[in-house]
N, C-alpha and C positions, 0 to 999 in steps of 0.2 A: 568777674570775667576770668575764664580759663587762662593759664599762663601761656599756652600755645597761641591763643587768639591775640594776646598782647604782642607776641613775637611777630605774628603776621602783620598786624597793624603798624608795627614799628617801622616797617620797610616801605610804607606808602607815603608819598608826598614829600620826600626828603630831597632837598636841593643840594647838589654836590658842593656848590660854593659855600653854602651855610655850614655844611659839615666840616669843610676844611678849616674854616674860621673857628668852629666850635672846638675842634680837637686841640687847637692851640690854647684856647682858654682853659680847657680841662687840665692840661699839663701845668699851666701856671698856677691854678688854684689849689692843687693837691700835692701832698708829699707822698713819696713812694716808700713803703716800709716792707714790702713783700720779699721773701727769700724762700721760694719753693724748694730749693735744694737742701735746706737744713733738715736733718733727720729727726731731731727731738725738740721738745718744748721745755723751757725752764719751768721751775716750780710755780704753781698757781698762786695768785693772791688770795686773800681771805674773802669769803662771800661778803658782799656789801649789805648794809642794813636794809631790810625790806621797807618799802614805802607804803604808806597807808592807801587803801583803795577808796573809791568814792562811797558815799553813804547810800546811794541807790544804784541799781543796775542801770547802765546807760547804753544807749543804742545810737549809732550813726548810720545813716542810709544814703546811698547814692541813687538818685531817682531820675528816671527818664521823663522829662516834661517837654513834649513836642520833639524838637530836634536837639535839645540840649539836656545835659546831665546837671543836676543840682544836688546840693548837699544839705541834709537835715540832721539836727541833733535832737534827742528826746530821751525821756526815761523809757525803760523797756516796756512799761505798761501803756505807753502812748501819750502820757502827759508831758507838759512842759516842752512842747514841740516848737523848734525854732529853725528857720532857714538860715543858712550861712551865706552871706553876700560877700563876694570877693571884691573888696574895696580897700584902697590905701594899704596894699600889701607891702610891708617893709622888706628890705633886702640888704644884709650886711655881709654876705659871703664874698670873700676876696676873689677878684677875677670875674665876677658876674657883670654882664652888660645889661642894658635896658631891654627887658622883655616884659611888657605889660601883662599882669595877671589880674584880669577883671572878668566879671560875668559875661561881658561881650566878647572877650578874646579867647576864653577857655574853650577848647574844642572837645575835651573829654576829661572826666575825672575817673582815674583808673582804680585806685585802691584807697582805703582808709584804715587806720588802726589806732586805737586808744593807747595812751601811755599807761603803764602799770598803776600809776596813782590816779588815773582818771581825770587829770587836770588839763590834758592837751590831746589833740587828735592830729596825727600825721596823715596828710592827704597827698597822693600823687596826682598832679594835674598836668594837662597838656595845653600850654598856652600858645603854641605855634607849631607849625609843621616840623617834625623831626626833633622836637624838644619836649622833655618832660622833667618835672622837678618836684621836690617835696616842699609842701607848704604846711606850716604849723598853725593850728587853730586852737584858741583857748576853749575850755569846756563850755563857756557861755556864747561861743560863736564869734568872738571878737579878737582883736589884736593878732591879725594874721601876719606871718612873715615867711619868706623863703629861707630854707636852711640847707639847700644843696646847690651845686653848680647848675646853672640854667643853660648850659651850652651843649648838652648831650641828651641822650634818651635813657630813661629808667625802665627796668624790666621787673615784672613780678611784684613782690610785696615790699613792705618797709618794716623794719624791726627796731624795737626799743630795747635799750639796756634796762636791767631790773630797777635801777634807781631813777629812771626817766630822764637821764642827763645826756644820753647819746642816742643817735639814730643811725642805723645801717641801711644800705640800699645797694642795688646792683645797677651800675651805670655803664653805658657804652664808652669805649675809649678809642675806637678806631673809626675810620671813615665809613659812611653808609650805615651808621648805627650798629656796627659789629663789635665783637670782642668785649662784651661787658665784664666788669670786675666788681668786687666788693669795695665800697667806700663807707666811711663813717664821718658823721658830723658831731663834734662836741658842742652841745648847745650852750648858749651864753655867748662865748666868743665866736660861735658859728665857724669853728676851724675844721676844715675838711682834710681827711687823711685817706690815702689809697691803701687798701689792705692786701689785695691780691693783684697778680699780673697775669699776662698771657691769656686773657679771656677765660678765666676759670668758671665763672657762673653765668647763668642766663635766665630766661623767662620760665624755664621748667624747674629751676632749682629753688631751694629754700635755705634759710640761714637764721641763726639764733644766738644771741649773747648768752654766755655762761653765767653762773650766779655771781661771779666777781665783776662782771662788766668789762673785763680785760681781754676776753677771748671770744671768738665767734665760731660756732659750729656751722658748717655749710656743706652743701652737696655740689658735685660737679658731674654734669651729664656726659656719659661716655658713648652712648649710642643705644641701639635697640637690642633686646635679647633675641634668642633664636626663635621665639614664638612670633616675632614681628609685631607684637602689640604693646609689650611693656618695655620701658626704658631701663637701662642700667646706669646707676649713679654711684659715684665714689664719694665717701665721706671725707671731710677735711676739717681741720682745726687751725685757726689763725690766731696768733698772739699779737695783740695790738701794741704791747710795750716793746718787744724784741723784734717784731716783724717776721718771726719764724712761722712758716706755713707747713703743716704736716698732712699728708693724705693717708687714709687708713683703708677700711674695708669697703666693699661694694654692696649695694642693695638693689633689689629688683622691684620696680614700680615707681610711680611718679611721687616724689617726696612732697609732703604737705606741711611738715613741721618736725623739729627736733627738740626734745626735752632740754631744759636749761643745763642740766648736769650731763647731758649726752647719754643718758641711760636708755633712751628709746627713740624711735623715729616713727612718724605717722605717714602712711603711704596710701595712695589710690592705685589699685591694680586690677587688671583683667584676669579673671580666673579661667580655668580650662573650658568652661561653658560660655566664655565671653560675657560674663556678668561682672559688673563693677563691684569691687570690694574696698572697704576702708579697713586697713590693716595697721595694727600697732606691732612693731617689731622691737623686742628687747635687745639691748646691746651690752656686752658683746655676745650673749648667749644665742641670739637670733631666734628665740622663741617667739611665735606669732599668735596674735589674737585678732580674729575678724570681728570688728566692731559693728559694721553695718554692711548691707548688701543692697544694690539697686543703682539707679541712675544718679550719679553724683558728679558735680563739676569741680568742686574745691573743698578743702577743709583747712581750718586754721586752729592751731593749738592756742587755747586761752591761757592767761596768766595763771600759774600754779600747775599747769600741765595735766590737771585732773579732768578737763573738759575740752571739747573741740567744737567749733562752729562749722557745721556742714551745709554746703550749698547744693541744692538739687533743683532740677527743673520739674514743673508739673506737666500735665498733658497738653496744656494750652501755651506752654512756653514761658510762663512766669516762673520766678524762682522762689523757693522756700528756704528758710534758714532755721536749722535745728541745732540746739545745743545738746551734745551727746557726751556721756561719760567715756573716758579714754581707757578704763580699766576692765570693762566687761562688755560682752555683746549686747546689742539692742537696748542700751541704757539711754533712752531719750529723756533728757531732763526738762526741756521746754521747746516749744516752737515759737519763734519770735513773731511779734505782731508787726508785719510789714505789708505794705500795699503791693499790688500786682505790677507796679511800674518800678520796683526796686531792682537795681542791677547788682548792688553789693551792699553788705551790711557789716558793721564792726560792733562788737559787743564787749563790755567790761563788767565784771561782777562787782557788787558792792561789798563793803566790809560785813563780815558775818559775826 
């Protein structure tokens, strides 16, 4: 689902009394470490040891079945297909109150992303009006648990640290689901920390843990460019240990991903002919490579940053999911085997 569509839906059906209560819970559950005024970041920690990836390419799909969205897990070749049933979802996040997460209560499943080790899937679900939360699912489709505050709304994507031990997400902090900021959950203790303040990120933005797992690259939408079509976004970097947040350069186009080391960003942009382009911009040199051209909705950088999953509509409105190389134009690696009712797909490469 496009990030803009997520923003539009977020404002529908939200009861003011629920949000007033939600805001109080969000403040209790999270610690605030952000310091946007600090000019520099301390020295980075060493890169963490890489985790092993799964033995087979794995695919997760969010599929429309009647009026409901359902989640399936499978191998990329279509084998070992399993539906995930939302039953007995555990919740140990401090400050959370009782919000049932079941197949009957879930109104939508927004996004899904595999952990780098392929052992878990993070899924953003909407179990009630004005509420969205991250639910963790084991690779076999069992042992579900909530790992984010369930009192607010989440925007855009979810992001894993490279060791699969932390999850970042953008969550609203003000009334009427406004002013989203970055939050992180340390998995295991399910401890939630607020990373930014002042509504820095939203549904149009992207964010990515660095190789150490101690910093997060992110974008901050500033508005539209003079062409009236493309957005202007500012790059930022947040240190989870010190709480220091630094803003740097601006980029033109809707950000779809940032390389772990911050060496490049992936953008969707309208060119002068009003044709959609997928662009990789090197940082800080700003050298650009157009990777693909055509009607595209979203793109997600895959682990390793050498490939991206690109979502495009076909003539009948269904969505296709291509894996493309992020280093050269028109490098289509594979087209994922998905049915016509798939709204979103998450892909993880096997060990090679």
